[in-house]
C-alpha positions in Angstrom: -144.8 127.9 -157.8 -144.0 127.9 -154.2 -146.5 129.5 -151.8 -144.1 132.3 -150.8 -143.6 133.2 -154.5 -147.4 133.4 -154.9 -147.6 135.7 -151.9 -144.8 137.9 -153.1 -146.4 138.2 -156.5 -149.7 139.3 -155.0 -147.9 141.8 -152.7 -146.0 143.1 -155.7 -149.2 143.6 -157.7 -150.8 145.3 -154.7 -147.9 147.7 -154.1 -147.7 148.6 -157.8 -151.5 149.2 -157.9 -151.4 151.5 -154.8 -148.4 153.4 -156.2 -150.2 153.8 -159.5 -153.4 155.0 -157.9 -151.6 157.4 -155.6 -149.6 158.8 -158.6 -152.8 159.3 -160.5 -154.4 161.1 -157.5 -151.3 163.2 -157.2 -151.6 164.3 -160.9 -155.4 165.0 -160.4 -154.7 167.0 -157.2 -152.0 168.9 -158.9 -154.3 169.8 -161.8 -157.0 171.1 -159.3 -154.4 173.0 -157.3 -153.3 174.8 -160.5 -156.9 175.5 -161.4 -157.6 177.1 -158.0 -154.3 179.0 -158.3 -153.0 177.3 -155.1 -149.6 176.9 -156.6 -147.4 180.1 -156.7 -144.6 180.1 -159.2 -143.6 183.8 -158.9 -140.2 182.9 -157.4 -137.7 180.5 -158.9 -139.3 177.6 -156.9 -143.0 176.7 -157.3 -144.8 176.1 -154.0 -148.3 175.7 -152.6 -149.7 178.9 -151.0 -150.2 178.9 -147.2 -153.8 179.9 -147.9 -154.6 176.4 -149.3 -153.5 173.9 -146.7 -155.7 171.1 -148.1 -153.7 171.0 -151.4 -150.4 171.2 -149.6 -151.4 168.2 -147.4 -152.8 166.0 -150.2 -150.0 166.7 -152.6 -147.3 165.8 -150.0 -149.3 162.7 -148.9 -149.9 161.4 -152.5 -146.2 162.0 -153.4 -145.0 160.1 -150.3 -147.4 157.2 -151.0 -146.2 157.0 -154.6 -142.5 156.9 -153.6 -143.0 154.6 -150.6 -145.0 152.0 -152.5 -142.5 152.1 -155.4 -139.7 151.3 -153.0 -141.8 148.5 -151.4 -142.5 147.0 -154.8 -138.8 147.1 -155.6 -138.0 145.2 -152.4 -140.6 142.6 -153.0 -139.4 142.2 -156.6 -135.9 141.5 -155.3 -137.3 138.9 -152.9 -139.2 137.2 -155.8 -136.1 137.0 -157.9 -134.1 135.6 -155.0 -136.8 133.0 -154.4 -136.8 132.0 -158.0 -133.1 131.3 -158.0 -133.7 128.6 -155.3 -134.7 125.2 -156.5 -137.0 123.0 -154.6 -135.9 119.3 -153.9 -138.4 117.7 -156.3 -137.4 120.0 -159.1 -133.7 119.3 -158.5 -134.3 115.6 -158.5 -136.3 115.7 -161.6 -133.6 117.7 -163.4 -130.9 115.4 -162.3 -132.9 112.3 -163.3 -133.5 113.9 -166.7 -129.8 114.4 -167.1 -129.1 110.9 -165.8 -126.8 112.1 -163.1 -128.9 111.1 -160.1 -128.1 107.8 -158.6 -131.1 106.3 -156.9 -129.5 103.2 -155.6 -128.6 103.0 -151.9 -125.5 101.3 -150.6 -124.8 100.0 -147.1 -121.9 101.8 -145.4 -120.2 98.4 -144.8 -119.8 97.9 -148.5 -118.2 101.3 -149.2 -114.5 101.9 -149.9 -114.2 104.2 -146.9 -115.4 101.4 -144.6 -112.9 98.9 -146.1 -110.0 101.4 -145.5 -111.1 101.9 -141.9 -111.1 98.1 -141.3 -107.7 97.7 -142.9 -106.2 100.4 -140.7 -107.7 98.8 -137.6 -106.3 95.4 -138.6 -102.9 96.8 -139.3 -102.8 98.6 -135.9 -103.8 95.3 -134.2 -101.1 93.4 -136.0 -98.5 96.0 -135.1 -99.3 95.4 -131.4 -100.5 98.8 -130.6 -102.2 98.7 -127.3 -104.6 101.4 -126.5 -104.5 102.8 -123.0 -107.3 101.6 -120.8 -109.2 104.2 -118.9 -108.3 104.6 -115.3 -110.3 102.6 -112.8 -113.1 104.5 -111.3 -113.8 104.1 -107.6 -116.4 101.6 -106.9 -119.4 102.6 -104.9 -118.6 100.1 -102.2 -115.2 101.8 -101.5 -116.9 105.2 -101.1 -119.5 103.8 -98.8 -116.9 102.0 -96.7 -115.0 105.2 -96.2 -118.2 107.1 -95.3 -119.2 104.4 -92.8 -115.8 104.7 -91.2 -116.3 108.4 -90.7 -119.7 107.9 -89.2 -118.9 105.0 -86.9 -115.5 106.2 -85.6 -114.9 107.3 -82.0 -113.8 111.0 -81.4 -110.2 110.1 -80.6 -109.8 107.3 -83.2 -107.5 107.5 -86.2 -108.9 107.0 -89.7 -107.1 104.7 -92.1 -107.3 105.5 -95.9 -105.5 102.8 -97.9 -102.1 102.8 -96.2 -102.3 106.4 -95.0 -102.9 107.3 -91.4 -104.7 110.5 -90.7 -104.7 111.8 -87.2 -107.9 113.2 -85.9 -108.2 116.7 -84.7 -108.4 117.3 -81.0 -111.9 117.2 -79.6 -113.7 120.5 -79.1 -113.6 120.1 -75.3 -109.8 120.1 -75.2 -109.6 123.0 -77.7 -111.9 125.1 -75.6 -110.0 124.2 -72.4 -106.7 125.2 -74.1 -108.2 128.5 -75.2 -109.6 129.3 -71.7 -106.2 128.5 -70.1 -104.4 130.8 -72.6 -106.9 133.6 -71.9 -106.5 133.3 -68.2 -102.6 133.3 -68.5 -102.8 136.5 -70.6 -105.1 138.1 -68.1 -102.7 137.3 -65.2 -99.8 138.7 -67.1 -101.7 141.9 -67.8 -102.7 142.3 -64.1 -99.1 141.9 -63.0 
């Protein structure tokens, strides 16, 4: 048996034992409640008098324990039967070996039919002249470093050259700030007039 099955069997026995003991105590407690006239059956429904709270508490407690542990034992029994349906690997191999259905030999993939079909398809594609697209060329590190060195070493008014493209540099900050100051002074003069 698997260790989990052993554990479930022990839990099942424990739950059934506790539910049996609690049911037995419920019957004994019910007998003593009747003997002490704690149960009133004058109406259609029998109930425990409010004068005897001990019997009321113990009867409810033992009844709940009985029902709860019966439910737990049913759940555990379900788990045991579910575990028994599963077969462990050693058992499966031994059953298959007994039937003679288990092949114990190992075969290299290169000797299988599937591998041979893949090779034939590849050879047929090569003979047909199918050329697979080559991946696009990635930029080499040297090209990236050359471009970065151009950016670092250039003069402020120089133009950068990127593979046949000419990119004009932006005006230096001094000329921009001078243009902004001139525009502001022209606006101030027009407002004053």
